[in-house]
KOLKOLNU-112944 format. One line per field, with one value per residue (C-alpha): residue in one letter; x, y, z. Coordinates in nm, 3 decimals. Example, Ala and Ser with C-alpha at 12.3 -4.5 7.8 and 13.67 -1.06 7.14 Angstrom:
# residues 2
res [a|s] $
X [1.230|1.367] $
Y [-0.450|-0.106] $
Z [0.780|0.714] $
# end
This chain:
# residues 53
res [m|e|l|i|d|l|f|g|k|i|i|v|v|e|q|i|p|p|w|s|q|l|k|n|v|d|i|s|e|l|s|s|g|i|y|i|l|k|i|r|w|g|n|n|v|v|y|g|k|v|m|k|e] $
X [-0.007|0.094|0.010|0.096|0.070|-0.052|0.305|0.415|0.631|0.530|0.427|0.359|0.431|0.315|0.289|-0.074|-0.059|-0.278|-0.497|-0.650|-0.874|-0.819|-0.524|-0.478|-0.239|-0.172|-0.149|-0.200|0.187|0.027|-0.051|-0.442|-0.474|-0.595|-0.384|-0.405|-0.396|-0.227|-0.256|-0.146|-0.218|-0.073|-0.153|-0.404|-0.410|-0.655|-0.665|-0.845|-0.787|-0.806|-0.857|-0.729|-0.879] $
Y [-0.063|0.351|0.695|0.940|1.310|1.496|1.609|1.194|1.176|0.845|0.953|0.625|0.223|-0.027|-0.438|-0.564|-0.900|-1.093|-1.238|-0.877|-0.763|-0.438|-0.160|0.131|0.393|0.686|0.965|1.257|1.368|1.452|1.802|1.818|1.778|1.513|1.218|0.888|0.547|0.265|-0.077|-0.379|-0.734|-0.998|-0.815|-0.650|-0.210|-0.032|0.337|0.565|0.944|1.033|1.377|1.505|1.752] $
Z [0.018|-0.094|0.048|-0.258|-0.287|-0.505|-0.654|-0.696|-0.406|-0.221|0.115|0.335|0.230|0.435|0.374|0.393|0.447|0.180|0.444|0.574|0.569|0.728|0.766|1.008|0.812|1.094|0.889|1.190|1.108|0.740|0.635|0.525|0.132|-0.086|-0.130|-0.371|-0.228|-0.408|-0.359|-0.553|-0.470|-0.769|-1.084|-0.999|-0.826|-0.701|-0.612|-0.414|-0.336|0.067|0.214|0.495|0.734] $
# end
């Protein structure tokens, strides 16, 4: 799992075990804004948007 800022900089990299259904990530130190969440498993990649106020 990667959390990427809107400039393309990777801010957070975390490993998620394949059997896990939930992952908490501490973003308290990040500035307010919009980030892109990238999750990979096998050959699949899913992107999502994270907004921190």
